[in-house]
C-alpha positions in Angstrom: 96.2 108.5 84.0 96.9 104.8 84.8 95.7 102.7 87.6 98.1 100.8 89.9 97.7 98.0 92.4 100.3 98.2 95.2 101.0 95.8 98.1 103.1 97.3 100.8 103.8 97.1 104.5 106.1 95.4 107.0 106.0 92.1 108.9 103.2 93.3 111.2 100.8 94.7 108.5 100.5 94.4 104.8 98.1 96.5 102.7 96.8 95.9 99.2 95.4 99.1 97.6 94.3 100.2 94.1 95.1 103.7 93.1 93.4 105.3 90.0 94.6 108.3 88.1 98.1 108.4 89.6 101.7 108.9 88.5 104.4 106.8 90.1 107.8 108.3 90.8 110.8 106.6 92.5 113.3 108.8 94.3 116.0 108.2 96.8 114.6 104.8 98.0 111.0 106.0 98.1 108.0 105.2 95.9 105.8 108.3 95.7 102.3 108.3 94.1 101.0 111.6 92.8 97.6 112.7 91.8 98.0 115.9 89.9 100.6 117.9 91.9 99.7 116.3 95.2 101.7 113.4 96.7 99.0 111.0 98.0 101.3 108.2 99.2 105.0 107.9 100.0 106.4 104.4 100.9 110.0 103.3 101.4 111.0 101.1 98.5 111.9 98.3 101.0 108.3 98.1 102.1 106.8 97.7 98.6 106.1 94.1 97.9 104.6 94.7 94.5 103.5 97.5 92.2 101.6 96.6 89.1 99.9 98.6 86.3 96.3 97.5 86.0 94.8 97.5 82.5 
C-alpha cells in the first residue's frame, strides 16, 4: 500500500501528516483514508490543502 503526505485544516490550524499503508477515496466532497476496511481519517475536500503520494 502506498504512503501519502496530506496537509489539511482551516484558517486556525493546519496539520501536515504522513499516512502509510492507506487507500484514498474521494466521495461527496470528502477525502477518506482507509487502512484495510477501517476509515482512519475523513476530511472535507475544502480543507485539504495538498495530498501527495510519497515514493
